[in-house]
C-alpha positions in Angstrom: -23.5 -23.2 -9.1 -25.4 -25.9 -7.1 -24.1 -26.7 -3.8 -24.3 -29.9 -1.3 -24.7 -27.9 2.1 -25.1 -29.7 5.8 -23.4 -30.8 8.9 -21.2 -33.8 8.6 -19.9 -35.7 11.6 -16.9 -37.6 11.1 -14.0 -39.1 12.5 -10.5 -38.0 12.2 -9.1 -41.3 12.1 -10.9 -44.8 11.1 -10.3 -46.1 14.7 -11.4 -42.7 16.7 -13.8 -42.6 18.8 -14.7 -38.7 18.4 -16.2 -37.1 16.0 -15.7 -33.8 14.9 -18.7 -31.8 13.6 -18.2 -29.8 10.2 -20.6 -27.8 8.5 -20.1 -28.1 4.7 -21.2 -26.2 1.3 -19.3 -27.6 -1.6 -19.6 -27.0 -4.8 -21.6 -29.3 -7.4 -21.7 -29.9 -11.4 -25.0 -28.5 -12.5 -24.9 -31.0 -15.4 -23.6 -34.4 -13.1 -25.0 -33.3 -9.5 -21.1 -34.6 -8.7 -19.0 -32.8 -6.2 -16.6 -30.8 -8.4 -13.0 -29.2 -8.0 -13.2 -25.8 -6.3 -11.0 -22.7 -7.3 -10.5 -22.6 -3.3 -11.2 -24.7 -0.3 -11.6 -22.6 2.7 -11.4 -23.8 5.8 -13.0 -22.0 9.3 -12.1 -23.2 12.7 -14.4 -22.1 15.5 -14.0 -21.1 18.6 -15.5 -22.1 21.9 -19.5 -22.5 22.8 -21.3 -20.0 23.7 -24.1 -21.7 25.0 -27.7 -20.2 26.4 -26.9 -16.7 25.1 -30.3 -15.8 24.7 -29.3 -14.0 21.9 -30.5 -14.7 18.7 -27.8 -13.1 16.6 -25.0 -15.2 18.5 -27.2 -18.3 18.1 -27.6 -17.7 14.4 -24.1 -17.2 13.5 -23.0 -19.8 16.0 -24.6 -22.1 13.9 -22.5 -24.3 11.3 -24.3 -24.7 8.4 -25.2 -20.8 8.8 -21.3 -20.0 8.7 -20.2 -22.1 5.8 -22.9 -20.0 4.0 -21.2 -16.7 5.4 -17.7 -18.0 4.4 -19.3 -18.7 0.7 -20.7 -15.2 0.4 -17.4 -13.9 1.8 -15.1 -15.9 -1.3 -17.8 -16.6 -3.7 -19.6 -19.3 -5.0 -16.9 -21.0 -6.7 -15.4 -22.2 -3.3 -15.9 -25.1 -1.0 -16.6 -24.0 2.4 -15.3 -26.2 5.7 -16.4 -25.1 9.1 -14.4 -27.3 11.6 -15.6 -27.5 15.2 -13.6 -28.8 18.1 -13.9 -32.7 18.7 -13.6 -32.3 22.1 -14.9 -29.6 24.6 -14.3 -29.0 28.1 -17.3 -27.3 29.5 -17.9 -24.6 26.7 -14.2 -24.3 26.2 -12.9 -26.1 22.7 -10.0 -28.5 23.0 -8.1 -29.1 19.4 -6.0 -31.7 20.9 -5.6 -33.5 17.3 -4.5 -29.9 16.0 -1.8 -28.5 18.8 0.3 -31.3 20.6 1.0 -29.0 24.1 -2.3 -27.7 25.7 -4.1 -27.5 29.2 -7.3 -28.9 29.9 -9.0 -25.5 28.7 -7.7 -25.6 25.2 -5.0 -23.0 25.9 -1.9 -24.0 23.9 1.4 -24.2 26.1 3.5 -23.6 22.9 3.5 -24.2 18.9 5.9 -26.7 18.4 6.5 -27.9 14.2 7.5 -31.5 15.1 4.7 -33.8 13.8 3.3 -31.3 12.0 -0.2 -32.2 14.1 -2.3 -29.2 12.5 -1.7 -29.8 8.6 -1.7 -33.3 9.1 -4.8 -33.7 11.2 -6.5 -30.6 8.8 -5.7 -33.1 5.4 -7.1 -36.2 7.0 -10.4 -34.5 8.4 -11.0 -32.9 4.8 -10.6 -36.7 3.3 -12.6 -38.1 5.6 -15.6 -35.3 5.0 -14.8 -35.8 1.5 -15.9 -39.5 1.4 -18.8 -38.6 3.6 -20.3 -36.0 1.3 -20.0 -38.7 -1.9 -22.1 -41.2 0.4 -24.5 -38.4 1.0 -24.6 -38.0 -2.6 -25.1 -41.4 -3.4 -27.9 -41.8 -0.6 -30.1 -38.8 -2.1 -29.5 -39.1 -6.0 -30.5 -42.1 -7.4 -28.1 -43.0 -10.4 -25.1 -40.7 -9.7 -22.1 -42.6 -11.1 -19.4 -43.8 -8.8 -17.0 -41.4 -7.5 -19.3 -38.5 -7.2 -16.9 -36.1 -8.6 -16.2 -34.3 -11.7 -13.8 -31.4 -13.0 -15.4 -28.0 -12.7 -12.0 -26.7 -12.4 -8.5 -27.7 -14.1 -6.3 -25.9 -11.7 -5.1 -26.9 -8.2 -7.4 -25.0 -5.6 -5.8 -22.6 -3.6 -6.5 -22.7 0.9 -7.9 -19.9 2.4 -7.4 -20.8 6.5 -9.6 -18.6 8.9 -9.7 -18.9 13.0 -12.3 -17.6 14.9 -11.6 -16.7 18.5 -9.9 -19.9 20.0 -9.6 -21.4 16.5 -6.9 -18.5 15.9 -4.9 -21.2 17.4 -5.1 -23.9 15.1 -3.8 -20.9 12.4 -0.7 -20.5 14.9 -0.2 -24.0 14.9 -0.6 -24.3 11.0 1.6 -21.3 10.6 4.2 -22.4 12.6 4.1 -25.5 10.6 4.6 -23.8 7.4 7.6 -21.8 8.3 9.1 -25.2 8.9 7.7 -27.0 5.9 10.0 -27.8 3.0 8.4 -25.7 -0.4 8.4 -28.7 -2.8 8.6 -29.8 -6.7 5.2 -29.2 -7.2 4.5 -25.4 -6.1 4.9 -23.8 -9.0 4.1 -26.8 -11.3 0.6 -26.4 -13.8 -1.9 -28.1 -13.4 -3.6 -28.8 -16.8 -6.0 -31.7 -16.3 -8.4 -33.2 -13.7 -6.0 -35.9 -13.2 -3.7 -34.4 -11.4 -6.3 -31.9 -9.4 -7.8 -32.9 -6.2 -10.8 -31.6 -4.5 -9.1 -31.1 -1.2 -4.7 -31.5 -0.2 -3.9 -35.3 -0.5 -0.9 -34.6 1.8 0.2 -31.8 4.6 2.8 -30.5 1.9 0.3 -29.9 -0.4 -2.2 -28.2 2.1 0.4 -26.0 3.1 1.8 -25.3 -0.4 -1.7 -24.4 -1.2 -2.4 -22.0 1.4 -2.7 -18.2 0.2 -4.7 -16.5 2.9 -4.9 -16.4 6.7 -7.4 -14.7 8.4 -7.5 -14.2 11.7 -11.0 -13.4 13.1 -11.5 -11.9 16.5 -8.9 -14.1 17.9 -8.8 -14.2 21.7 -7.5 -16.4 24.9 -7.8 -16.1 28.7 -4.0 -16.8 28.5 -1.0 -15.9 26.2 -1.1 -17.5 22.7 -3.7 -15.8 20.8 -1.2 -14.4 18.2 1.9 -15.7 17.1 5.2 -13.9 18.3 7.9 -16.1 17.4 10.2 -13.9 14.9 11.8 -17.3 13.5 8.8 -18.5 12.1 8.3 -15.5 10.1 11.8 -15.3 9.0 11.3 -18.6 7.5 8.0 -18.0 5.7 9.7 -15.1 4.1 12.6 -17.2 3.2 10.0 -20.0 1.5 8.4 -16.8 -0.6 12.1 -15.6 -1.6 12.6 -19.4 -2.7 9.6 -19.8 -4.5 6.5 -20.4 -2.7 3.3 -18.5 -3.7 2.2 -15.2 -2.6 0.8 -15.2 1.1 -1.9 -12.6 2.8 -2.2 -12.2 6.4 -5.5 -10.5 7.5 -6.1 -9.9 10.9 -9.7 -8.7 12.0 -10.7 -7.5 15.1 -13.2 -5.8 17.3 -13.1 -3.6 20.4 -14.5 -6.8 22.4 -10.3 -8.5 21.8 -8.4 -5.4 20.8 -9.6 -3.2 23.9 -10.2 -5.8 26.4 -8.1 -4.0 29.5 -8.3 -7.2 31.7 -6.8 -9.2 28.8 -4.6 -6.6 27.4 -1.8 -9.7 26.2 -4.5 -9.9 23.5 -3.2 -6.3 21.6 0.2 -6.5 22.5 0.4 -10.0 21.0 -1.6 -8.8 17.7 0.6 -5.4 17.5 4.0 -7.6 18.0 3.0 -10.0 15.2 2.0 -7.2 13.0 5.1 -5.4 13.6 7.1 -9.4 12.8 5.0 -9.5 9.7 5.4 -6.2 8.3 9.3 -6.3 8.9 9.6 -9.2 6.2 7.5 -7.7 3.9 10.4 -6.1 2.0 12.2 -9.3 2.4 9.7 -11.1 0.2 9.9 -9.8 -2.8 6.6 -8.4 -2.6 4.8 -12.0 -1.9 4.2 -11.5 1.7 0.9 -9.2 2.2 -0.4 -7.9 5.5 -3.3 -6.3 6.6 -5.2 -5.1 9.9 -8.8 -4.5 9.9 -10.8 -3.1 12.6 -14.7 -3.7 12.8 -17.1 -1.8 15.2 -14.7 0.7 16.4 -17.0 3.1 17.8 -18.8 0.9 19.5 -18.6 -0.5 23.4 -17.4 -4.3 23.5 -20.2 -6.9 23.7 -20.1 -10.6 22.7 -22.9 -9.9 19.8 -19.9 -8.1 18.0 -17.6 -10.8 18.7 -19.9 -12.8 16.3 -21.2 -10.3 14.1 -17.7 -9.5 12.5 -17.7 -13.1 11.1 -20.6 -11.3 8.7 -18.7 -7.9 8.1 -15.2 -9.6 7.3 -13.5 -8.0 4.4 -11.4 -10.4 2.8 -10.5 -8.4 -0.6 
């Protein structure tokens, strides 16, 4: 399958003054060279910037286009990859202000609250704007492309895989909170045959939340509390959603000594352990539809910034 790859600069809203940089690797139809419906959308939220590290490994893996290629290599060539960078930085610190309602000037969340569903709403808006920008790129580069730039490579509604790396995990925490407080909706188990009702990206926040099947925490961490979600009410509500008919959901917590063995920030491991316990306590109630995994990488190596990035290439997403 051919692909459209690059880094797009798009606003979250038409009147927005700030732009998000999004690395994309999107499925193209081999016959028509148009965008087509993937089997899944993998959405990766980046962390803080590491500037002037002088480390070629970190510099390479920090590249948005390289990250989108890594994501595709993990989930397969039939997926679309969207690697999202925060629109605002305070020095090196990513500030996901459009996704989390309450945070300090360094982008560290004060709380995770479902009111207004900011993370899922912003994600849907950003993906939609990225898709329109990608169509414009195709029209500019492929003479004779037909209007719309889409075709049906898949006949089922795409799943969604959500990944949060480092501070990007805060967006995951907000999305998971919103998932717990969202309605299942009538379309969650309805078959989608034919392309007329199938979209490349979710059209509404309900579509997004109901399509999530995998949630990957990738070496997340903060300089304050809040790296992992520890609100038992959220996980109880997610378990209830599953019992009421929502599709299977997998949580995968990936970590390295850089975060999980940091004695100066021992709350990271404590939060991870608590989140893991909360999730595992809900597994028996979920009729087998909640799956939970914890994976530790480079465990025999001393903590380093390089391993913090290398975990992305080493991810086991099976």
